[in-house]
C-alpha positions in Angstrom: -46.2 21.2 -59.5 -42.5 20.4 -59.2 -41.5 23.6 -60.8 -43.3 25.7 -57.9 -41.9 23.9 -55.4 -38.4 24.3 -56.8 -39.9 28.4 -57.0 -40.7 28.6 -53.8 -37.2 26.7 -52.3 -35.3 29.1 -54.0 -37.4 32.3 -52.6 -36.4 30.7 -49.0 -32.9 30.5 -49.9 -32.7 34.1 -50.6 -34.7 35.3 -48.0 -32.3 33.8 -45.2 -29.3 35.0 -47.1 -30.3 38.5 -47.0 -31.8 38.1 -43.8 -28.1 36.9 -42.3 -26.5 39.6 -44.6 -28.2 42.5 -42.9 -27.0 41.4 -39.5 -23.4 41.6 -39.8 -23.4 45.2 -41.5 -24.2 48.0 -40.0 -27.2 48.9 -42.9 -30.0 46.8 -43.4 -30.9 47.2 -47.1 -29.5 45.2 -50.0 -27.9 45.7 -53.1 -30.1 46.6 -55.4 -30.0 43.6 -58.8 -29.8 39.7 -57.9 -27.2 39.0 -61.3 -24.5 36.9 -61.8 -21.3 37.8 -62.5 -22.8 41.7 -60.4 -21.2 43.1 -57.4 -22.1 46.1 -55.0 -19.7 47.9 -52.3 -20.5 50.2 -49.8 -17.3 52.2 -48.5 -17.0 54.5 -45.3 -16.2 57.8 -45.6 -14.1 58.3 -42.3 -15.1 62.2 -41.4 -12.9 65.2 -42.5 -11.2 67.5 -40.0 -9.4 70.6 -40.4 -6.0 71.7 -38.1 -5.0 75.5 -36.4 -1.8 75.7 -35.9 -0.4 77.9 -32.8 2.3 79.1 -30.8 3.2 79.4 -27.6 6.4 79.6 -25.4 7.8 76.6 -23.9 10.6 78.3 -21.9 11.6 81.8 -22.3 15.3 83.3 -23.5 18.4 83.0 -21.2 22.0 83.8 -20.9 24.3 81.4 -18.9 28.7 81.4 -18.5 30.6 78.8 -20.2 34.3 78.4 -19.2 36.9 77.7 -21.8 39.5 75.8 -21.1 43.0 77.1 -21.3 44.5 75.8 -24.8 47.9 73.4 -25.1 49.7 72.2 -27.9 51.9 68.7 -27.9 55.1 68.9 -28.8 56.7 65.4 -29.8 60.4 63.5 -30.3 61.1 60.2 -31.5 63.5 58.2 -29.7 65.0 54.9 -30.4 63.3 52.6 -28.0 64.8 49.4 -29.7 67.2 48.3 -32.0 66.6 46.6 -35.2 67.9 42.7 -35.2 66.8 39.7 -37.5 65.4 36.6 -36.6 65.3 32.9 -38.4 62.0 30.8 -39.2 62.8 27.4 -40.2 60.3 25.7 -43.0 59.4 22.9 -42.4 59.4 20.3 -45.7 56.4 19.7 -47.7 55.1 16.6 -49.0 53.0 15.4 -52.2 50.7 12.1 -52.1 51.2 9.9 -55.4 48.0 7.6 -55.1 47.7 4.3 -57.6 44.0 2.6 -58.2 43.6 -1.3 -57.1 40.7 -3.4 -57.9 38.5 -5.0 -54.7 35.9 -6.6 -56.8 35.0 -7.4 -60.5 31.8 -6.1 -62.1 28.7 -8.0 -61.4 25.3 -8.7 -63.3 22.2 -8.7 -61.4 18.3 -9.5 -62.7 15.7 -7.5 -61.6 12.2 -7.4 -62.1 10.2 -4.2 -63.0 6.6 -4.6 -61.2 3.7 -4.1 -63.7 1.9 -0.4 -64.5 -1.8 0.4 -64.1 -3.1 3.9 -64.8 -6.7 5.0 -62.6 -9.3 6.5 -64.5 -12.2 8.2 -63.0 -15.8 9.3 -64.2 -17.8 12.3 -62.1 -21.0 11.3 -60.4 -23.4 14.9 -59.6 -24.5 15.4 -56.2 -25.8 18.6 -56.2 -27.1 21.2 -58.6 -25.8 24.5 -59.6 -27.2 27.5 -57.4 -27.0 31.3 -57.0 -26.6 33.2 -53.6 -25.3 36.4 -51.7 -22.1 36.1 -50.9 -20.3 39.2 -48.9 -17.2 39.9 -49.1 -14.5 40.8 -46.5 -12.4 42.7 -48.1 -11.7 43.8 -51.8 -9.1 44.7 -53.7 -11.4 47.0 -55.2 -11.4 49.2 -51.8 -8.8 52.1 -51.2 -9.0 51.5 -46.8 -6.1 49.2 -45.1 -9.7 48.7 -42.5 -11.3 45.1 -43.9 -14.6 46.8 -42.2 -14.9 50.0 -44.0 -16.2 48.2 -47.2 -18.3 46.0 -47.5 -19.4 44.0 -50.8 -21.5 41.7 -51.8 -21.3 39.9 -54.6 -24.5 37.2 -56.2 -22.3 34.2 -56.8 -22.9 31.3 -58.8 -22.1 28.1 -56.7 -21.3 25.4 -58.7 -22.5 21.8 -59.3 -21.0 19.6 -57.2 -19.4 16.0 -58.1 -17.6 12.9 -56.3 -14.9 11.1 -58.6 -14.9 7.3 -59.1 -12.0 5.5 -59.8 -10.8 2.0 -61.5 -7.7 0.9 -62.0 -6.5 -0.1 -65.5 -3.3 -2.6 -66.3 -1.0 -0.4 -68.3 2.1 -2.5 -68.8 2.7 -6.2 -67.7 5.8 -6.8 -65.5 9.5 -7.5 -66.7 12.6 -8.3 -66.2 15.9 -6.4 -66.7 19.7 -7.0 -65.6 21.7 -4.4 -63.9 25.4 -4.3 -63.7 26.9 -3.4 -60.4 30.5 -1.9 -61.5 34.2 -2.9 -60.3 34.7 -1.5 -57.0 38.4 -0.3 -56.8 40.6 1.8 -53.8 43.3 4.3 -54.1 46.5 3.1 -52.8 48.6 6.7 -51.3 51.9 7.5 -50.4 54.1 10.4 -49.1 56.9 11.7 -50.8 59.5 15.1 -50.4 57.7 17.7 -52.8 60.4 21.0 -50.9 63.1 20.1 -48.5 63.0 22.1 -45.3 65.0 25.1 -45.4 65.7 28.3 -42.9 64.3 31.9 -43.8 66.2 35.1 -42.1 63.2 37.6 -41.8 64.4 41.2 -40.4 62.9 42.8 -37.4 62.3 46.8 -37.7 64.0 49.0 -34.9 61.4 50.1 -32.4 60.8 54.1 -31.3 58.8 55.5 -29.1 57.5 59.0 -28.9 57.5 61.5 -25.9 55.3 64.4 -25.9 55.5 67.5 -23.9 52.4 70.3 -23.8 52.7 74.1 -24.3 50.5 76.8 -23.3 48.8 78.4 -26.0 46.0 80.2 -24.2 45.4 80.9 -20.9 41.2 79.5 -19.5 38.8 82.1 -19.6 34.9 82.8 -19.6 32.5 83.6 -22.2 28.4 84.6 -21.9 25.9 82.1 -24.0 22.4 83.1 -25.2 19.9 80.2 -24.7 17.1 81.2 -27.5 13.1 81.0 -26.4 11.5 77.3 -27.0 8.4 77.0 -28.7 6.4 75.0 -28.9 3.7 74.0 -31.9 -0.2 73.4 -30.6 -2.6 72.1 -33.2 -6.7 72.3 -32.9 -8.7 70.0 -34.6 -11.8 71.0 -36.3 -14.5 69.1 -37.8 -15.3 69.7 -41.6 -17.4 67.3 -42.3 -19.1 64.4 -40.9 -18.5 60.7 -42.6 -20.7 57.7 -43.3 -21.3 55.1 -46.0 -22.0 55.3 -49.2 -24.5 54.2 -51.3 -24.4 50.4 -53.5 -22.2 51.3 -56.4 -21.5 48.4 -58.7 -17.9 47.6 -58.5 -15.2 45.1 -60.9 -15.6 42.5 -58.3 -12.8 40.5 -57.2 -12.1 37.4 -59.7 -12.2 40.2 -62.7 -9.9 43.2 -60.8 -6.5 41.0 -62.6 -3.3 42.5 -63.4 -4.1 43.0 -66.4 -7.2 45.8 -65.9 -5.0 46.9 -63.2 -2.5 48.1 -65.4 -5.2 49.6 -68.3 -6.3 51.6 -65.5 -2.9 53.1 -64.6 -2.4 53.7 -68.3 -5.6 55.3 -68.8 -4.5 57.5 -65.7 -1.1 58.3 -66.9 -2.8 59.7 -70.2 -5.2 62.0 -68.6 -2.2 63.5 -66.4 -2.3 61.8 -63.5 0.4 60.1 -61.9 -0.4 56.3 -60.9 3.3 55.3 -60.4 4.8 52.3 -62.0 2.5 50.8 -64.6 2.7 47.2 -63.0 -0.8 46.2 -62.4 -0.3 46.3 -58.7 -3.3 48.2 -57.1 -0.4 50.0 -55.1 -0.3 53.4 -52.4 0.2 55.8 -56.0 -2.0 53.9 -58.0 -4.9 54.4 -55.3 -4.3 58.7 -55.0 -4.1 58.9 -58.6 -7.7 57.7 -59.0 -9.7 59.0 -55.9 -8.8 62.5 -57.2 -9.6 61.7 -60.5 -12.8 60.7 -59.1 -12.7 64.0 -57.0 -12.3 65.9 -60.0 -14.7 64.0 -62.2 -16.9 63.7 -59.4 -17.4 60.3 -59.3 -18.0 57.3 -56.4 -14.8 57.3 -54.2 -13.0 54.4 -52.4 -13.4 51.7 -55.1 -13.0 50.4 -58.6 -16.9 51.3 -60.0 -18.2 50.8 -62.9 -18.5 54.9 -63.6 -15.1 55.0 -63.1 -13.7 52.9 -65.8 -16.7 54.1 -68.2 -14.5 57.6 -67.5 -11.8 56.6 -67.9 -13.1 54.6 -71.3 -11.7 51.1 -69.7 -13.7 48.0 -70.7 -15.6 46.5 -67.9 
């Protein structure tokens, strides 16, 4: 009778989880299996469009008259403005400091008590047992789209048992005393002595010149005709080629299994098959996603995530 009650409780919990999951998605079906460690995803496939470009005259060609200004050249001449002189600068004396150490307070000794040390020991007490449920993942590293609503990932996860921790103190070492040594204190007595005496330095001041300029006409003012070409604008017409939607449930690699090492294996496999995933760095970046999407398209595999069929085609362990 007890086993029958547990079975009915598990079935009721699964029914509630399924109902809550369906209300949070644009579709009402669940992944095909309830098995620990497995994850499934439905990815949004966008509408596909093509663009047709048309050229249209925005402004007709025209002409205009432009004034060409007269051209002058400048003739320069250097003229002495101020004769060179000599000035004197007084360099003050510099001093250095001589220091001497003097004891102010002698060394002291002081007894100090070191308190007892305790360690904390714990034990675990079970509060709730282990169980399983479907959990929706809002954004998975398997999804290529940056929009978290484009992929719905459902994982059947194990909810671990919950324990509480009880603690108590155990004496590790008893209290002791130790002797601290306070070192002697010293003060520094300083005095200044002349390092270099004052002196006078002679500094030459260079002569100053100014430039006299005058303009000479090279060519007179004129006019010329300039042709302004027509201006065109490009009009793009958007046409729907294929409507998008959501894919069917596809088994994907769960987020906790999408490790840096696993992504590096995928990158190496893609590179070995002639695709360019970018650096082999274990990061599912734009280059890796582009190469993976092209591989899935070429092999007619499910698109938009790191699914089990793609891993199998790449010969990467799941």
